[in-house]
MIZA-468917 format. One record per residue (C-alpha): residue number from 0; residue in three letters; x, y, z. Coordinates in pm, 1 decimal, decimal comma, m for minus. Each point is the difference from the previous one (the first is absolute). Example, Ala and Ser with C-alpha at 12.3 -4.5 7.8 and 13.67 -1.06 7.14 Angstrom:
2
<atom num="0" residu="Ala" x="1230,0" y="m450,0" z="780,0"/>
<atom num="1" residu="Ser" x="137,0" y="344,0" z="m66,0"/>
# end
This chain:
344
<atom num="0" residu="Met" x="11008,4" y="8425,4" z="11360,0"/>
<atom num="1" residu="Lys" x="m280,7" y="m257,8" z="9,8"/>
<atom num="2" residu="Ile" x="m321,9" y="168,0" z="108,5"/>
<atom num="3" residu="Cys" x="m336,8" y="m166,2" z="59,7"/>
<atom num="4" residu="Ile" x="m312,5" y="219,2" z="m18,6"/>
<atom num="5" residu="Ala" x="m330,2" y="m151,8" z="112,6"/>
<atom num="6" residu="Thr" x="m320,1" y="182,9" z="m90,7"/>
<atom num="7" residu="Asp" x="m370,8" y="m79,1" z="m23,3"/>
<atom num="8" residu="Ala" x="m45,8" y="308,0" z="m220,6"/>
<atom num="9" residu="Trp" x="114,9" y="m79,1" z="m353,9"/>
<atom num="10" residu="His" x="m104,6" y="3,0" z="m363,1"/>
<atom num="11" residu="Pro" x="m264,2" y="15,6" z="m139,7"/>
<atom num="12" residu="Gln" x="m95,8" y="229,3" z="290,0"/>
<atom num="13" residu="Ile" x="46,4" y="367,4" z="m83,9"/>
<atom num="14" residu="Asn" x="90,1" y="214,7" z="298,2"/>
<atom num="15" residu="Gly" x="283,0" y="193,9" z="157,0"/>
<atom num="16" residu="Val" x="132,7" y="m299,2" z="192,8"/>
<atom num="17" residu="Val" x="37,5" y="m211,8" z="m314,9"/>
<atom num="18" residu="Thr" x="159,0" y="288,6" z="m189,1"/>
<atom num="19" residu="Thr" x="247,1" y="66,6" z="281,7"/>
<atom num="20" residu="Leu" x="102,9" y="m364,2" z="34,7"/>
<atom num="21" residu="Thr" x="22,1" y="m53,3" z="m376,4"/>
<atom num="22" residu="Arg" x="218,8" y="303,5" z="m60,0"/>
<atom num="23" residu="Thr" x="216,7" y="m78,8" z="304,1"/>
<atom num="24" residu="Ala" x="51,6" y="m357,2" z="m122,9"/>
<atom num="25" residu="Glu" x="82,1" y="119,3" z="m352,9"/>
<atom num="26" residu="Thr" x="254,0" y="250,2" z="133,2"/>
<atom num="27" residu="Leu" x="162,0" y="m255,7" z="229,7"/>
<atom num="28" residu="Arg" x="37,7" y="m247,6" z="m286,6"/>
<atom num="29" residu="Gly" x="142,6" y="276,3" z="m217,8"/>
<atom num="30" residu="Trp" x="264,9" y="56,5" z="265,8"/>
<atom num="31" residu="Gly" x="94,5" y="m367,9" z="m8,0"/>
<atom num="32" residu="His" x="m181,1" y="m129,1" z="307,8"/>
<atom num="33" residu="Asp" x="m159,9" y="m345,6" z="m10,2"/>
<atom num="34" residu="Leu" x="m368,4" y="2,4" z="94,7"/>
<atom num="35" residu="Leu" x="m247,4" y="m264,1" z="109,7"/>
<atom num="36" residu="Thr" x="m354,5" y="138,3" z="m1,8"/>
<atom num="37" residu="Leu" x="m253,3" y="m198,3" z="202,0"/>
<atom num="38" residu="Thr" x="m325,4" y="113,1" z="m159,5"/>
<atom num="39" residu="Pro" x="m350,3" y="m146,2" z="m46,3"/>
<atom num="40" residu="Asp" x="80,1" y="m117,7" z="m353,8"/>
<atom num="41" residu="Arg" x="226,2" y="m268,2" z="152,7"/>
<atom num="42" residu="Phe" x="m280,0" y="m164,6" z="199,5"/>
<atom num="43" residu="Lys" x="m360,1" y="m108,3" z="m17,7"/>
<atom num="44" residu="Thr" x="m228,3" y="289,6" z="87,7"/>
<atom num="45" residu="Val" x="m357,3" y="83,0" z="92,7"/>
<atom num="46" residu="Ala" x="m188,1" y="325,1" z="m50,0"/>
<atom num="47" residu="Cys" x="m0,7" y="242,3" z="291,7"/>
<atom num="48" residu="Pro" x="m352,2" y="32,0" z="147,2"/>
<atom num="49" residu="Thr" x="m166,4" y="328,8" z="m109,5"/>
<atom num="50" residu="Tyr" x="301,1" y="76,1" z="m225,0"/>
<atom num="51" residu="Pro" x="34,0" y="m281,1" z="m259,6"/>
<atom num="52" residu="Glu" x="265,6" y="188,9" z="m198,7"/>
<atom num="53" residu="Ile" x="240,8" y="m81,7" z="284,4"/>
<atom num="54" residu="Arg" x="121,4" y="m360,3" z="12,9"/>
<atom num="55" residu="Leu" x="97,5" y="m153,7" z="334,6"/>
<atom num="56" residu="Ser" x="281,4" y="m256,4" z="m7,8"/>
<atom num="57" residu="Leu" x="m57,5" y="m350,8" z="131,3"/>
<atom num="58" residu="Thr" x="341,3" y="m90,6" z="135,6"/>
<atom num="59" residu="Ser" x="160,0" y="m97,3" z="328,4"/>
<atom num="60" residu="Pro" x="301,7" y="102,1" z="208,6"/>
<atom num="61" residu="Ala" x="150,2" y="m343,0" z="m73,0"/>
<atom num="62" residu="Ala" x="m15,1" y="63,7" z="m376,5"/>
<atom num="63" residu="Ile" x="159,6" y="340,4" z="43,7"/>
<atom num="64" residu="Arg" x="270,2" y="m147,7" z="225,4"/>
<atom num="65" residu="Arg" x="94,1" y="m245,1" z="m273,3"/>
<atom num="66" residu="Leu" x="29,4" y="280,2" z="m254,8"/>
<atom num="67" residu="Leu" x="211,5" y="212,7" z="232,4"/>
<atom num="68" residu="Ala" x="222,3" y="m291,4" z="100,7"/>
<atom num="69" residu="Glu" x="63,5" y="m79,3" z="m365,3"/>
<atom num="70" residu="Trp" x="60,9" y="357,8" z="m108,9"/>
<atom num="71" residu="Gln" x="197,3" y="122,2" z="306,4"/>
<atom num="72" residu="Pro" x="m78,5" y="373,8" z="m22,8"/>
<atom num="73" residu="Asp" x="223,2" y="264,6" z="150,8"/>
<atom num="74" residu="Ala" x="m306,2" y="211,8" z="82,3"/>
<atom num="75" residu="Val" x="m374,4" y="m60,2" z="26,7"/>
<atom num="76" residu="His" x="m261,1" y="271,7" z="m30,0"/>
<atom num="77" residu="Ile" x="m370,4" y="m58,7" z="70,7"/>
<atom num="78" residu="Ala" x="m204,1" y="270,7" z="m167,7"/>
<atom num="79" residu="Thr" x="m356,5" y="m86,3" z="100,6"/>
<atom num="80" residu="Glu" x="m196,0" y="m140,0" z="292,3"/>
<atom num="81" residu="Gly" x="m204,1" y="m251,5" z="m203,5"/>
<atom num="82" residu="Pro" x="15,9" y="m382,3" z="1,5"/>
<atom num="83" residu="Leu" x="329,6" y="m6,6" z="m189,0"/>
<atom num="84" residu="Gly" x="147,4" y="259,7" z="231,9"/>
<atom num="85" residu="Trp" x="m102,4" y="m192,9" z="312,4"/>
<atom num="86" residu="Ala" x="133,4" y="m328,4" z="m141,8"/>
<atom num="87" residu="Thr" x="335,5" y="160,0" z="m83,3"/>
<atom num="88" residu="Arg" x="16,9" y="164,5" z="342,5"/>
<atom num="89" residu="Ser" x="m58,0" y="m336,6" z="167,6"/>
<atom num="90" residu="Ala" x="257,0" y="m172,2" z="m221,8"/>
<atom num="91" residu="Cys" x="268,8" y="260,2" z="72,4"/>
<atom num="92" residu="Arg" x="m55,5" y="m15,9" z="374,1"/>
<atom num="93" residu="Arg" x="12,2" y="m379,1" z="m5,7"/>
<atom num="94" residu="Ile" x="338,0" y="m14,0" z="m174,5"/>
<atom num="95" residu="Gly" x="146,9" y="311,5" z="162,6"/>
<atom num="96" residu="Leu" x="12,0" y="228,1" z="m303,8"/>
<atom num="97" residu="Ala" x="m2,2" y="373,4" z="65,1"/>
<atom num="98" residu="Phe" x="m257,8" y="185,2" z="m207,2"/>
<atom num="99" residu="Thr" x="m147,6" y="342,2" z="m57,4"/>
<atom num="100" residu="Thr" x="m361,7" y="93,5" z="m67,5"/>
<atom num="101" residu="Ser" x="m173,2" y="299,6" z="m152,4"/>
<atom num="102" residu="Tyr" x="m324,7" y="175,5" z="84,0"/>
<atom num="103" residu="His" x="m176,5" y="111,3" z="m315,5"/>
<atom num="104" residu="Thr" x="m374,0" y="m5,2" z="58,0"/>
<atom num="105" residu="Arg" x="m248,4" y="95,4" z="270,3"/>
<atom num="106" residu="Phe" x="m143,7" y="m348,6" z="30,1"/>
<atom num="107" residu="Pro" x="m183,6" y="71,1" z="328,2"/>
<atom num="108" residu="Glu" x="m195,8" y="287,0" z="m152,8"/>
<atom num="109" residu="Tyr" x="m66,5" y="m189,9" z="m325,1"/>
<atom num="110" residu="Leu" x="m109,7" y="m310,6" z="189,1"/>
<atom num="111" residu="Arg" x="m241,2" y="201,4" z="211,6"/>
<atom num="112" residu="Met" x="m169,6" y="126,8" z="m316,7"/>
<atom num="113" residu="Arg" x="m96,4" y="m360,8" z="m77,2"/>
<atom num="114" residu="Val" x="m16,4" y="m170,5" z="340,8"/>
<atom num="115" residu="Pro" x="m88,0" y="154,8" z="340,4"/>
<atom num="116" residu="Met" x="349,6" y="m65,1" z="136,1"/>
<atom num="117" residu="Pro" x="125,5" y="232,0" z="277,8"/>
<atom num="118" residu="Leu" x="304,5" y="200,1" z="m106,3"/>
<atom num="119" residu="Ala" x="174,8" y="m80,7" z="327,3"/>
<atom num="120" residu="Phe" x="m12,1" y="m372,8" z="m75,8"/>
<atom num="121" residu="Ser" x="123,4" y="40,2" z="m360,2"/>
<atom num="122" residu="Tyr" x="285,9" y="227,7" z="97,9"/>
<atom num="123" residu="Ala" x="102,0" y="m235,7" z="280,8"/>
<atom num="124" residu="Leu" x="19,4" y="m281,8" z="m255,8"/>
<atom num="125" residu="Leu" x="212,5" y="210,6" z="m235,0"/>
<atom num="126" residu="Lys" x="231,4" y="104,5" z="282,8"/>
<atom num="127" residu="His" x="44,4" y="m369,1" z="82,8"/>
<atom num="128" residu="Phe" x="81,7" y="m75,8" z="m364,1"/>
<atom num="129" residu="His" x="255,0" y="278,2" z="m43,5"/>
<atom num="130" residu="Gly" x="139,7" y="m35,7" z="350,8"/>
<atom num="131" residu="Ala" x="191,5" y="m312,6" z="m104,9"/>
<atom num="132" residu="Ala" x="192,9" y="193,2" z="m266,8"/>
<atom num="133" residu="Cys" x="340,8" y="156,9" z="51,4"/>
<atom num="134" residu="Arg" x="m134,1" y="315,6" z="m164,7"/>
<atom num="135" residu="Thr" x="m330,5" y="111,8" z="m151,0"/>
<atom num="136" residu="Met" x="24,3" y="225,8" z="m303,0"/>
<atom num="137" residu="Ala" x="m272,5" y="260,8" z="m43,9"/>
<atom num="138" residu="Ala" x="m60,2" y="304,1" z="m214,2"/>
<atom num="139" residu="Pro" x="121,8" y="318,5" z="171,9"/>
<atom num="140" residu="Thr" x="m360,1" y="121,6" z="m16,3"/>
<atom num="141" residu="Ile" x="m118,6" y="m252,0" z="258,9"/>
<atom num="142" residu="Ile" x="298,6" y="m77,4" z="223,4"/>
<atom num="143" residu="Asp" x="m102,0" y="239,7" z="277,7"/>
<atom num="144" residu="Glu" x="m352,2" y="m141,5" z="9,0"/>
<atom num="145" residu="Leu" x="127,2" y="m358,0" z="18,5"/>
<atom num="146" residu="Arg" x="248,7" y="95,6" z="272,5"/>
<atom num="147" residu="Asp" x="m285,9" y="152,7" z="200,6"/>
<atom num="148" residu="Arg" x="m184,5" y="m331,2" z="m32,7"/>
<atom num="149" residu="Gly" x="297,5" y="m188,3" z="143,9"/>
<atom num="150" residu="Phe" x="164,1" y="m139,2" z="m315,0"/>
<atom num="151" residu="Ala" x="379,7" y="m31,2" z="27,7"/>
<atom num="152" residu="Pro" x="266,4" y="8,0" z="m123,7"/>
<atom num="153" residu="Leu" x="m102,1" y="204,5" z="m303,7"/>
<atom num="154" residu="Val" x="215,8" y="120,9" z="m290,5"/>
<atom num="155" residu="Pro" x="m102,2" y="217,5" z="m295,5"/>
<atom num="156" residu="Trp" x="m50,5" y="m139,0" z="m347,6"/>
<atom num="157" residu="Ser" x="m115,0" y="257,9" z="m251,8"/>
<atom num="158" residu="Arg" x="m134,2" y="m51,4" z="m353,6"/>
<atom num="159" residu="Gly" x="99,3" y="89,0" z="m353,3"/>
<atom num="160" residu="Val" x="m158,5" y="90,6" z="m330,7"/>
<atom num="161" residu="Asp" x="83,8" y="m89,8" z="m360,5"/>
<atom num="162" residu="Thr" x="49,1" y="347,5" z="m144,6"/>
<atom num="163" residu="Ala" x="76,0" y="m141,5" z="m346,1"/>
<atom num="164" residu="Leu" x="m343,5" y="m161,3" z="m27,5"/>
<atom num="165" residu="Phe" x="m194,9" y="256,7" z="202,0"/>
<atom num="166" residu="Arg" x="86,0" y="327,3" z="m169,5"/>
<atom num="167" residu="Pro" x="m176,0" y="307,1" z="m140,1"/>
<atom num="168" residu="Arg" x="m141,3" y="m46,4" z="m348,7"/>
<atom num="169" residu="Pro" x="m104,8" y="344,9" z="m127,8"/>
<atom num="170" residu="Gly" x="m273,7" y="18,2" z="m259,1"/>
<atom num="171" residu="Leu" x="m123,6" y="m354,1" z="60,5"/>
<atom num="172" residu="Pro" x="m342,0" y="m28,8" z="m170,4"/>
<atom num="173" residu="Val" x="m272,4" y="m120,1" z="237,5"/>
<atom num="174" residu="Asp" x="m372,2" y="m14,5" z="m73,3"/>
<atom num="175" residu="Cys" x="m139,8" y="179,4" z="303,7"/>
<atom num="176" residu="Gln" x="m134,0" y="326,1" z="130,6"/>
<atom num="177" residu="Arg" x="256,2" y="202,0" z="190,6"/>
<atom num="178" residu="Pro" x="104,4" y="13,8" z="274,2"/>
<atom num="179" residu="Leu" x="61,2" y="m371,6" z="45,1"/>
<atom num="180" residu="Phe" x="9,8" y="m130,8" z="358,2"/>
<atom num="181" residu="Ile" x="118,0" y="m359,0" z="40,1"/>
<atom num="182" residu="Tyr" x="47,5" y="m266,6" z="263,2"/>
<atom num="183" residu="Val" x="236,4" y="m294,3" z="m56,4"/>
<atom num="184" residu="Gly" x="10,2" y="m301,8" z="227,8"/>
<atom num="185" residu="Arg" x="m203,9" y="m280,1" z="149,6"/>
<atom num="186" residu="Val" x="m374,4" y="44,6" z="m17,0"/>
<atom num="187" residu="Ala" x="m62,0" y="m123,2" z="352,5"/>
<atom num="188" residu="Pro" x="m180,2" y="119,7" z="314,4"/>
<atom num="189" residu="Glu" x="319,7" y="108,6" z="175,2"/>
<atom num="190" residu="Lys" x="75,7" y="249,7" z="m277,7"/>
<atom num="191" residu="Asn" x="m299,9" y="217,7" z="93,2"/>
<atom num="192" residu="Leu" x="m86,7" y="60,1" z="m365,8"/>
<atom num="193" residu="Pro" x="m348,0" y="152,6" z="52,0"/>
<atom num="194" residu="Ala" x="172,8" y="297,3" z="161,8"/>
<atom num="195" residu="Phe" x="143,2" y="72,3" z="m347,2"/>
<atom num="196" residu="Leu" x="m291,3" y="m117,1" z="m211,3"/>
<atom num="197" residu="Asp" x="m254,2" y="212,7" z="190,8"/>
<atom num="198" residu="Leu" x="194,1" y="323,2" z="m55,5"/>
<atom num="199" residu="Asp" x="m162,1" y="272,2" z="m208,0"/>
<atom num="200" residu="Leu" x="288,5" y="78,9" z="m233,5"/>
<atom num="201" residu="Pro" x="17,3" y="147,7" z="m350,4"/>
<atom num="202" residu="Gly" x="110,2" y="m214,9" z="m292,0"/>
<atom num="203" residu="Glu" x="20,6" y="m378,0" z="44,4"/>
<atom num="204" residu="Lys" x="92,5" y="m256,6" z="262,7"/>
<atom num="205" residu="Trp" x="175,2" y="m324,9" z="m94,0"/>
<atom num="206" residu="Val" x="75,9" y="m308,7" z="207,5"/>
<atom num="207" residu="Ile" x="290,8" y="m214,3" z="m120,9"/>
<atom num="208" residu="Gly" x="25,6" y="m335,3" z="173,0"/>
<atom num="209" residu="Asp" x="m195,0" y="m305,5" z="106,2"/>
<atom num="210" residu="Gly" x="m110,4" y="m168,6" z="318,8"/>
<atom num="211" residu="Pro" x="m294,7" y="m136,1" z="197,5"/>
<atom num="212" residu="Glu" x="m198,5" y="328,0" z="m17,2"/>
<atom num="213" residu="Tyr" x="45,7" y="52,1" z="m373,5"/>
<atom num="214" residu="Ser" x="m336,5" y="m126,0" z="m126,8"/>
<atom num="215" residu="Arg" x="m204,0" y="161,6" z="277,4"/>
<atom num="216" residu="Leu" x="163,3" y="341,5" z="m32,1"/>
<atom num="217" residu="Arg" x="m17,6" y="m7,2" z="m379,0"/>
<atom num="218" residu="Arg" x="m377,1" y="m51,1" z="24,0"/>
<atom num="219" residu="Ala" x="m38,1" y="261,6" z="273,1"/>
<atom num="220" residu="Tyr" x="195,5" y="271,4" z="m186,6"/>
<atom num="221" residu="Pro" x="m95,2" y="m17,5" z="m370,5"/>
<atom num="222" residu="Leu" x="153,6" y="342,6" z="m74,6"/>
<atom num="223" residu="Val" x="344,0" y="m114,2" z="114,0"/>
<atom num="224" residu="Arg" x="222,4" y="m179,9" z="m248,7"/>
<atom num="225" residu="Phe" x="132,1" y="m331,9" z="135,3"/>
<atom num="226" residu="Thr" x="284,8" y="m132,2" z="m214,5"/>
<atom num="227" residu="Gly" x="83,7" y="m318,9" z="190,5"/>
<atom num="228" residu="Ala" x="357,5" y="m95,1" z="82,6"/>
<atom num="229" residu="Gln" x="269,7" y="148,3" z="m221,4"/>
<atom num="230" residu="His" x="368,9" y="m84,9" z="m14,6"/>
<atom num="231" residu="Gly" x="334,8" y="131,9" z="m113,7"/>
<atom num="232" residu="Glu" x="2,9" y="250,1" z="m282,7"/>
<atom num="233" residu="Gln" x="m378,7" y="28,5" z="m24,7"/>
<atom num="234" residu="Leu" x="m32,1" y="70,7" z="372,3"/>
<atom num="235" residu="Ala" x="276,0" y="261,1" z="m14,0"/>
<atom num="236" residu="Arg" x="m162,0" y="171,1" z="m299,6"/>
<atom num="237" residu="Leu" x="m336,3" y="21,8" z="173,9"/>
<atom num="238" residu="Met" x="156,9" y="139,0" z="315,6"/>
<atom num="239" residu="Ala" x="197,6" y="259,4" z="m194,7"/>
<atom num="240" residu="Ala" x="m320,4" y="114,2" z="m171,5"/>
<atom num="241" residu="Ala" x="m164,9" y="96,5" z="328,7"/>
<atom num="242" residu="Asp" x="m22,0" y="349,6" z="141,3"/>
<atom num="243" residu="Val" x="m24,0" y="m112,2" z="365,0"/>
<atom num="244" residu="Phe" x="48,5" y="m332,6" z="175,2"/>
<atom num="245" residu="Val" x="m257,0" y="m32,5" z="279,8"/>
<atom num="246" residu="Phe" x="95,8" y="m233,0" z="284,9"/>
<atom num="247" residu="Pro" x="m294,3" y="m54,4" z="238,3"/>
<atom num="248" residu="Ser" x="158,6" y="m271,4" z="215,8"/>
<atom num="249" residu="Leu" x="21,4" y="60,8" z="373,6"/>
<atom num="250" residu="Thr" x="201,5" y="m312,1" z="82,9"/>
<atom num="251" residu="Asp" x="295,5" y="m40,5" z="m240,0"/>
<atom num="252" residu="Thr" x="335,6" y="m24,5" z="173,6"/>
<atom num="253" residu="Phe" x="193,7" y="163,3" z="m285,5"/>
<atom num="254" residu="Gly" x="m180,8" y="49,3" z="m329,7"/>
<atom num="255" residu="Leu" x="248,5" y="m103,5" z="m269,2"/>
<atom num="256" residu="Val" x="m249,4" y="99,8" z="m266,8"/>
<atom num="257" residu="Leu" x="33,8" y="362,6" z="116,3"/>
<atom num="258" residu="Leu" x="362,8" y="m6,4" z="m111,3"/>
<atom num="259" residu="Glu" x="m100,9" y="m152,6" z="m333,6"/>
<atom num="260" residu="Ala" x="m253,1" y="277,7" z="m57,1"/>
<atom num="261" residu="Asn" x="254,4" y="268,7" z="91,7"/>
<atom num="262" residu="Ala" x="258,9" y="m161,1" z="m228,8"/>
<atom num="263" residu="Cys" x="m251,5" y="47,5" z="m282,6"/>
<atom num="264" residu="Gly" x="m22,9" y="367,8" z="93,9"/>
<atom num="265" residu="Val" x="m343,3" y="m40,6" z="157,6"/>
<atom num="266" residu="Pro" x="m77,5" y="173,7" z="331,3"/>
<atom num="267" residu="Val" x="m172,4" y="m191,4" z="279,8"/>
<atom num="268" residu="Ala" x="m309,9" y="84,0" z="202,9"/>
<atom num="269" residu="Ala" x="m33,7" y="m197,2" z="321,9"/>
<atom num="270" residu="Tyr" x="m105,4" y="7,2" z="360,8"/>
<atom num="271" residu="Pro" x="263,4" y="112,5" z="253,6"/>
<atom num="272" residu="Val" x="68,3" y="m353,2" z="125,3"/>
<atom num="273" residu="Thr" x="293,6" y="m242,0" z="26,8"/>
<atom num="274" residu="Gly" x="163,7" y="m47,9" z="m338,9"/>
<atom num="275" residu="Pro" x="m109,2" y="319,3" z="m173,5"/>
<atom num="276" residu="Arg" x="122,7" y="212,5" z="292,8"/>
<atom num="277" residu="His" x="349,6" y="m142,4" z="m50,3"/>
<atom num="278" residu="Leu" x="12,5" y="15,4" z="m381,3"/>
<atom num="279" residu="Ile" x="m195,3" y="315,1" z="m84,6"/>
<atom num="280" residu="Arg" x="130,9" y="351,6" z="51,7"/>
<atom num="281" residu="Glu" x="m302,5" y="225,6" z="11,5"/>
<atom num="282" residu="Gly" x="m26,4" y="215,6" z="m309,6"/>
<atom num="283" residu="Ile" x="305,9" y="m160,7" z="m164,5"/>
<atom num="284" residu="Asn" x="m85,0" y="m354,4" z="m113,0"/>
<atom num="285" residu="Gly" x="m350,4" y="m20,7" z="140,0"/>
<atom num="286" residu="Cys" x="m262,7" y="130,4" z="237,8"/>
<atom num="287" residu="Leu" x="m121,1" y="m150,7" z="326,8"/>
<atom num="288" residu="Asp" x="m333,8" y="91,4" z="151,7"/>
<atom num="289" residu="Ala" x="m272,6" y="m154,9" z="212,3"/>
<atom num="290" residu="Asp" x="m225,0" y="122,5" z="m283,2"/>
<atom num="291" residu="Leu" x="122,0" y="m223,6" z="m284,2"/>
<atom num="292" residu="Gly" x="m188,1" y="196,2" z="m265,7"/>
<atom num="293" residu="Arg" x="167,6" y="322,9" z="107,4"/>
<atom num="294" residu="Ala" x="339,2" y="m172,4" z="m17,2"/>
<atom num="295" residu="Ala" x="m75,5" y="m130,5" z="m351,3"/>
<atom num="296" residu="Leu" x="m90,5" y="345,4" z="m131,3"/>
<atom num="297" residu="Arg" x="306,2" y="163,9" z="157,9"/>
<atom num="298" residu="Ala" x="224,8" y="m267,1" z="m153,1"/>
<atom num="299" residu="Leu" x="m106,8" y="109,6" z="m349,2"/>
<atom num="300" residu="Thr" x="218,0" y="309,9" z="36,0"/>
<atom num="301" residu="Leu" x="325,9" y="m180,1" z="87,6"/>
<atom num="302" residu="Ser" x="312,5" y="m31,3" z="m212,9"/>
<atom num="303" residu="Arg" x="39,0" y="m334,4" z="m173,8"/>
<atom num="304" residu="Thr" x="375,8" y="57,7" z="m14,6"/>
<atom num="305" residu="Ala" x="16,8" y="36,0" z="378,5"/>
<atom num="306" residu="Cys" x="m193,2" y="m326,6" z="39,7"/>
<atom num="307" residu="Arg" x="250,3" y="m180,5" z="m220,4"/>
<atom num="308" residu="Glu" x="294,0" y="144,3" z="192,9"/>
<atom num="309" residu="Met" x="m141,9" y="m122,8" z="332,0"/>
<atom num="310" residu="Ala" x="m44,3" y="m355,7" z="m131,1"/>
<atom num="311" residu="Ala" x="355,4" y="m5,4" z="m139,6"/>
<atom num="312" residu="Arg" x="131,5" y="m4,3" z="359,5"/>
<atom num="313" residu="Tyr" x="m112,0" y="m361,3" z="34,3"/>
<atom num="314" residu="Ser" x="177,8" y="m285,3" z="m178,9"/>
<atom num="315" residu="Trp" x="m20,3" y="m377,3" z="20,2"/>
<atom num="316" residu="Glu" x="376,8" y="m13,9" z="33,0"/>
<atom num="317" residu="Ala" x="m8,8" y="206,6" z="320,8"/>
<atom num="318" residu="Cys" x="m295,0" y="m205,1" z="124,8"/>
<atom num="319" residu="Thr" x="187,0" y="m325,4" z="m63,7"/>
<atom num="320" residu="Arg" x="319,0" y="122,0" z="166,6"/>
<atom num="321" residu="Gln" x="m206,3" y="77,3" z="308,3"/>
<atom num="322" residu="Phe" x="m156,5" y="m347,2" z="m13,1"/>
<atom num="323" residu="Leu" x="342,9" y="m164,9" z="m22,8"/>
<atom num="324" residu="Gly" x="130,3" y="197,3" z="293,7"/>
<atom num="325" residu="Asn" x="m295,1" y="m108,4" z="212,9"/>
<atom num="326" residu="Leu" x="39,5" y="m374,6" z="m58,7"/>
<atom num="327" residu="Ala" x="115,9" y="m239,7" z="272,4"/>
<atom num="328" residu="Ile" x="297,8" y="m195,0" z="m137,4"/>
<atom num="329" residu="Asn" x="0,6" y="m344,5" z="156,1"/>
<atom num="330" residu="His" x="367,2" y="m89,8" z="m23,4"/>
<atom num="331" residu="Ala" x="91,4" y="336,4" z="157,9"/>
<atom num="332" residu="Ile" x="m248,2" y="31,8" z="286,2"/>
<atom num="333" residu="Ala" x="m45,9" y="m337,1" z="165,3"/>
<atom num="334" residu="Pro" x="m97,2" y="161,9" z="334,5"/>
<atom num="335" residu="Cys" x="m293,9" y="171,0" z="m172,1"/>
<atom num="336" residu="Ser" x="m98,3" y="m334,4" z="m152,4"/>
<atom num="337" residu="Gln" x="m9,0" y="m158,0" z="344,0"/>
<atom num="338" residu="Ala" x="m207,8" y="286,0" z="134,3"/>
<atom num="339" residu="Cys" x="m246,8" y="m33,6" z="m286,7"/>
<atom num="340" residu="Ala" x="m48,6" y="m366,7" z="89,9"/>
<atom num="341" residu="Val" x="m141,7" y="84,4" z="341,5"/>
<atom num="342" residu="Arg" x="m181,0" y="329,2" z="m57,1"/>
<atom num="343" residu="Gly" x="m362,0" y="35,5" z="m106,8"/>
# end
């Protein structure tokens, strides 16, 4: 099958959305599907205001229409609500192509951290965007919340973890005082990192990742080790060396990195919010508490084997099968294509 995936989130960004789309695309190609990825590296870009690591594509619906007309995809999936996502949405509606979308990120909440934008306005805009799709895929962790906000129709799309890369590595030598508490991810305001960095914990705290708050937080917390962004084998080794993974975010819709930590045999400490509530079984692969420090100390007592076993339930193959089943196939559902042309 010929599948087009349009996304504003792509390499060199490092986040759960990019990981999910990359692994899904790799799995689809491995199964023999033909993919066209519409990503920022195909177009001229400009830096996103307040977040220069993110590049915004300078393209038009007309340019996307030409690409789609030439390639003739069987299915189109729009993964993000950025400029590339809007241009692809417009192009599909203009030529009558059915498409699906996915909801990955709490843009309204993240936008409000930078601009005084009312949540009601931002969510109305997102509902308009996704309302033109035949289906909107979302992590099971957030479907009920989106349904309560009026998003429809919604279908689940879970996530996977590379258990070959992210695995326990007993006896790994690490120069640190134990216990070692780590955070891995973007160093950005929406990740609520001070809630972790301010904790009075024994041993050491490490932050693995990069982002717009990196320099400021590194200066503000000189006793915390900031490693910068890490990748592949080195990232997996550092994660496996930790005693507890501390996840201070209050806004993540899933938390793929929680699965990666568990796959390494590392228990998670987090707030009892969307994402962690779905992935963490209290006292088995992590601890949830409104007092994050208390959760981190309790997590020290958990079985690393049990953490690994919980992560092994998630695979990219299962995730990709779910994605395939959610797609709108154009040659098979012309009525849906016509409906998409007039909705939203």
